[in-house]
C-alpha positions as CSV (number, residue, x, y, z in Angstrom):
1,M,-7.2,16.8,-7.5
2,L,-5.0,14.9,-10.0
3,Q,-7.1,12.9,-12.4
4,L,-6.6,9.3,-13.6
5,A,-8.6,8.0,-16.5
6,Q,-10.5,4.9,-15.8
7,Q,-9.5,1.6,-17.5
8,S,-11.7,-1.4,-17.9
9,T,-10.9,-5.1,-18.2
10,Q,-12.8,-8.3,-18.5
11,R,-12.5,-11.2,-16.0
12,S,-14.8,-14.2,-16.7
13,T,-18.3,-12.7,-16.9
14,H,-17.4,-9.6,-14.9
15,Q,-16.4,-6.2,-16.2
16,F,-14.0,-4.3,-13.9
17,H,-12.9,-0.6,-13.9
18,V,-9.9,0.9,-12.2
19,G,-9.6,4.7,-11.6
20,L,-9.8,7.4,-9.1
21,T,-13.0,8.1,-7.2
22,H,-15.1,11.0,-8.5
23,S,-17.6,11.5,-5.7
24,E,-17.9,11.4,-1.9
25,T,-20.3,8.5,-2.3
26,E,-17.5,6.4,-3.9
27,I,-15.0,7.4,-1.2
28,I,-17.4,6.3,1.6
29,E,-18.0,3.0,-0.3
30,A,-14.2,2.4,-0.4
31,Q,-13.9,3.3,3.3
32,R,-16.7,0.8,4.1
33,L,-14.7,-1.9,2.3
34,R,-11.6,-0.9,4.3
35,Y,-13.6,-1.2,7.6
36,R,-14.9,-4.6,6.7
37,V,-11.4,-5.9,5.9
38,F,-9.3,-4.2,8.6
39,A,-11.8,-4.1,11.5
40,E,-14.2,-6.9,11.0
41,E,-11.9,-9.4,9.3
42,L,-8.5,-8.6,10.8
43,G,-9.5,-7.1,14.1
44,A,-7.9,-3.6,13.8
45,R,-8.8,-0.9,16.3
46,L,-10.0,1.9,14.0
47,H,-10.8,5.3,15.4
48,S,-13.6,6.3,13.0
49,R,-16.3,8.9,13.6
50,I,-18.8,7.0,11.4
51,P,-19.8,3.5,12.3
52,G,-18.7,0.9,9.7
53,V,-16.4,3.4,7.9
54,D,-12.6,3.5,8.2
55,Q,-11.8,7.2,8.0
56,D,-9.0,9.3,9.5
57,H,-7.8,12.8,9.1
58,Y,-5.5,11.8,6.1
59,D,-8.4,10.8,4.0
60,P,-9.6,14.2,2.9
61,F,-6.1,14.9,1.6
62,C,-5.9,11.6,-0.3
63,E,-6.9,10.4,-3.7
64,H,-8.7,7.1,-3.7
65,L,-7.9,4.5,-6.3
66,I,-10.6,1.9,-6.7
67,V,-11.4,-1.3,-8.7
68,R,-15.2,-1.6,-9.4
69,D,-17.1,-4.8,-10.4
70,D,-19.6,-3.2,-12.8
71,E,-21.8,-6.2,-12.9
72,K,-22.3,-6.2,-9.2
73,A,-22.1,-2.4,-8.9
74,R,-19.6,-2.6,-6.0
75,I,-16.0,-1.5,-5.2
76,V,-13.9,-4.6,-4.7
77,G,-10.4,-3.1,-4.2
78,T,-9.0,0.2,-3.1
79,Y,-5.7,2.1,-2.4
80,R,-5.4,5.6,-1.1
81,I,-2.8,7.9,-2.5
82,L,-1.1,10.9,-0.8
83,S,0.7,13.2,-3.2
84,P,3.7,15.3,-2.2
85,E,1.6,18.5,-2.4
86,N,-1.2,17.0,-0.2
87,A,1.4,15.6,2.3
88,R,2.6,19.2,2.8
89,R,-1.0,20.3,3.3
90,V,-1.8,17.7,5.9
91,G,1.6,18.2,7.6
92,N,3.3,14.8,7.1
93,Y,3.0,11.3,5.6
94,Y,0.9,8.7,7.4
95,S,4.0,6.5,7.7
96,E,5.7,9.2,9.7
97,N,3.6,8.1,12.6
98,E,5.5,4.9,12.5
99,F,8.9,5.8,11.1
100,D,11.4,8.7,11.2
101,L,11.7,9.7,7.5
102,N,14.4,12.3,7.9
103,R,16.8,10.5,5.5
104,L,14.1,10.8,2.8
105,N,13.6,14.5,3.1
106,H,15.5,15.2,-0.2
107,L,12.9,13.0,-2.0
108,R,9.7,14.7,-0.6
109,G,9.1,16.8,-3.8
110,S,8.5,13.6,-5.8
111,L,7.5,11.2,-3.1
112,V,4.0,9.6,-3.2
113,E,2.6,7.5,-0.3
114,V,0.2,4.7,-0.8
115,G,-1.7,2.8,1.9
116,R,-4.9,1.2,3.2
117,S,-4.7,-1.3,0.4
118,C,-7.4,-4.0,0.6
119,I,-9.4,-6.3,-1.5
120,D,-12.9,-7.8,-1.0
121,P,-12.4,-11.5,0.2
122,E,-14.4,-12.7,-2.8
123,Y,-11.9,-11.2,-5.2
124,R,-8.5,-12.2,-3.9
125,T,-7.3,-14.1,-6.9
126,G,-4.6,-11.8,-8.2
127,G,-6.5,-9.9,-10.9
128,V,-7.7,-7.0,-8.7
129,I,-4.4,-6.3,-7.1
130,A,-2.9,-6.3,-10.6
131,M,-5.4,-3.7,-11.6
132,L,-4.6,-1.6,-8.6
133,W,-0.9,-1.8,-9.4
134,T,-1.7,-0.8,-13.0
135,G,-3.6,2.3,-11.7
136,L,-0.6,3.2,-9.5
137,V,1.9,2.9,-12.3
138,R,-0.3,5.1,-14.5
139,Y,-0.7,7.7,-11.8
140,M,3.0,7.9,-11.2
141,R,3.9,8.1,-14.8
142,Q,1.2,10.6,-15.7
143,N,2.3,13.0,-13.0
144,N,6.0,12.4,-13.3
145,F,6.5,11.3,-9.7
146,E,9.7,9.4,-9.1
147,Y,9.3,7.6,-5.7
148,L,6.6,5.5,-4.1
149,I,6.5,4.7,-0.4
150,G,4.2,2.6,1.7
151,C,4.0,0.3,4.7
152,A,3.8,-3.5,4.1
153,S,1.9,-5.0,7.0
154,I,2.6,-8.5,8.4
155,S,0.2,-10.1,10.8
156,M,1.3,-10.5,14.4
157,G,-1.2,-13.2,15.0
158,D,1.6,-15.7,15.7
159,G,3.3,-13.3,18.2
160,G,5.5,-11.7,15.5
161,H,7.7,-14.7,14.7
162,N,6.8,-14.7,11.0
163,A,7.4,-11.0,10.7
164,A,10.8,-11.3,12.4
165,N,11.8,-14.3,10.3
166,L,10.7,-12.5,7.2
167,F,12.7,-9.4,7.9
168,V,15.8,-11.4,8.5
169,Q,15.2,-13.3,5.2
170,L,14.8,-10.0,3.2
171,V,17.8,-8.0,4.6
172,D,20.6,-9.4,2.4
173,K,18.8,-9.0,-0.9
174,H,16.2,-6.2,-0.4
175,I,17.5,-3.7,2.2
176,A,17.7,-0.1,1.0
177,P,21.1,1.7,0.6
178,I,22.1,3.3,3.9
179,E,21.1,6.8,2.7
180,Y,17.5,5.6,2.4
181,R,17.3,3.9,5.8
182,V,14.5,4.9,8.3
183,T,14.1,4.3,12.0
184,P,10.9,2.8,13.5
185,R,9.3,4.8,16.4
186,C,8.0,1.7,18.0
187,A,10.5,-1.0,16.9
188,L,9.6,-4.7,16.8
189,P,12.1,-6.6,18.9
190,F,12.8,-8.9,15.9
191,E,16.0,-10.3,17.3
192,K,14.1,-11.9,20.2
193,L,11.4,-13.3,17.9
194,V,13.5,-14.9,15.1
195,T,13.1,-18.7,15.0
196,G,14.9,-19.4,11.8
197,R,11.9,-21.0,10.2
198,P,11.0,-20.1,6.5
199,A,8.7,-17.1,6.5
200,E,5.5,-16.6,4.7
201,L,5.6,-13.7,2.2
202,P,2.4,-11.7,1.9
203,P,1.3,-11.2,-1.7
204,L,1.3,-7.5,-1.6
205,L,4.8,-7.4,-0.2
206,R,5.9,-9.9,-2.9
207,G,4.6,-7.6,-5.6
208,Y,6.5,-4.6,-4.2
209,L,9.7,-6.6,-4.1
210,R,9.3,-8.0,-7.6
211,A,8.8,-4.4,-8.8
212,G,12.1,-3.4,-7.3
213,A,11.2,-1.9,-3.9
214,W,13.7,-1.6,-1.1
215,V,13.0,-2.4,2.6
216,C,14.0,0.8,4.4
217,G,15.0,-0.7,7.7
218,E,13.8,-2.6,10.7
219,P,10.0,-3.3,11.2
220,A,7.8,-1.1,13.4
221,W,4.9,-2.5,15.5
222,D,1.5,-1.0,14.9
223,P,-0.6,-1.8,18.0
224,D,-3.9,-0.6,16.5
225,F,-3.6,-3.0,13.5
226,N,-1.5,-5.5,15.5
227,T,0.9,-5.8,12.6
228,A,4.6,-5.5,12.0
229,D,5.1,-2.9,9.3
230,L,8.1,-2.6,6.9
231,L,8.5,0.7,5.1
232,L,9.1,0.2,1.4
233,L,10.6,2.6,-1.0
234,L,10.1,2.0,-4.8
235,P,12.1,4.3,-7.1
236,M,10.3,4.2,-10.4
237,A,13.7,3.9,-12.0
238,N,14.1,0.5,-10.2
239,I,11.1,-1.1,-11.9
240,N,12.6,-3.8,-14.0
241,A,11.8,-3.8,-17.8
242,R,9.7,-6.9,-17.7
243,Y,7.6,-5.7,-14.8
244,A,7.2,-2.2,-16.3
245,R,6.2,-3.7,-19.7
246,H,3.5,-5.8,-18.1
247,F,1.8,-2.8,-16.6
248,I,2.4,-0.6,-19.6
249,E,0.6,-3.2,-21.7
250,R,-2.2,-3.2,-19.2
251,Q,-2.5,0.5,-19.5
252,A,-2.7,0.3,-23.3
253,A,-5.2,-2.6,-23.4
C-alpha cells in the first residue's frame, strides 16, 4: 500500500488529521460514515454484506483517505483512492461501470480514480473537504501520478432537470478535448430534461472545476444512487498556480 503521512490542522477547538487509514477498524469506520450519508441520508440502494456498512468489491483494492476529529475520536470525511496498479488488479476502474473509458486507455499507467467522497453532516463547512483535497494533492505528487478521474454526482431528486441544466451550462467552458471524451453506458436524456433555468452547482463539483478538471462528456444515470454522474478528468498539469499554491501551503503547514 502506498503511504501518505498524516497532517493535522486546527479548526476552532477541534484538532483534525488527514491521512490514509492504517487499520481495518479505520476502514470500517469510514465505510459506516459512507453508509450513513449515501443510504440513510440520500437514499442510495447499497449492496453491502455487512449491515450499516457501505462496502463493495473495489474497497479491498483501494486506499482510504480520511479526516479525523481527534477531540471526538471520529472520522468526519473520507475518499477512497484506486491507484493504477490496483485498478489492474481488480480488473477495471469503478467508473467503467458507468462509462466507456477506451479513449483514456493511454493514460491508465498514471490514472488515479477517486470516489465515495462524503462528509459528516455536522462538518460540511468547507474545512473538511479542503483537507481531503490537500490529502489528494499530496498523494498525487508523492507518487508522481499525472491524472485524476472521478464521478461527480448530481441529485435526481427533481427528476433530473438540475443535472441536465448544469451539464448544458458547463459544456462550453469545461468540456474535455475530444480525445478525452467518454460515453455513458446508461445515458441521461438531458436534452429532454433541460428547462433553461440556472443550475445549482454542487460544492464538490465546483472544487474540481476550479482546480482545472474537464467534464469528459454527457452524464450517466446511476439508478442505485439515483444521481446523474459526470466523469471528470483532472490533469495535474491543469491545476492553476493559485490553486496549487493553496494546497502546497496546506501541506507545509
